[in-house]
N, C-alpha and C positions, 0 to 999 in steps of 0.2 A: 457493439464490442472489437468488431474486426476492423472499425477504423482507428482506433489507437494502437493496435498491435505491430506496425513500423515504428513505432517506439520502443527502447529497450528497457524505459523503467516508467511508472507509474506514479502521481501524487499522491497524497490523501486524499484531496478532493476529487479526482477521477476515481479513484476507486470508492468512495462514497458514491458517486454519481451510480455507478456500474452498480453496486451491490443496494442502492437505495436505502442508506442507513446516512448519519450526520457522520461529517470529518469527523466529531472527535470519537466515534464510536471505532474507527478505523486506528485514531491515533493510541486508544486504550488497546487495542490488538496488537500494537507495534511495542508500546510500552510495557503490555504483559508477555511476550515472548510470542503470540501465537502468530501474529504476520512478521517474519523477517523484513529488514529495512537497513537501508545505507543511511548515513547522516551526510547530506552531501553540504551542507552549510559553508560560505565560506571564512577563512581567516579571520577571527578576531568577531563573528557571530556569535551571540550568547545562545540563541533559540537552535534549536536544530531543524533542518529540514530535509525531511524521511522522504526516501526515493524507495519504491518496490520494485523489484526485478519482477517481470511478465511471470519467469518459471514460479516465483516463490508466492506470487498471488494463484496463479491458476492451482499449485498444489495446495495453499491454503484453502481454497475452493472444495477440491476433493477431499480433503479432510474434515471439512464441515457439510459434508453433502450427507442428507438423509435419503435411505433408501424405501 
């Protein structure tokens, strides 16, 4: 985890790797509004290019934490 923390944003694949889930699962969290993301796609692109801020990822993890 710490090796990625020098970056401001994470990709869906990075989060999937960290969480041990499929990239499509992360996509559904974003699309469902559970995991905030920005759309960093370039002008003219039709597919979203989601990037997730570390702070949003950490808050997401905290909300899903099981005590």
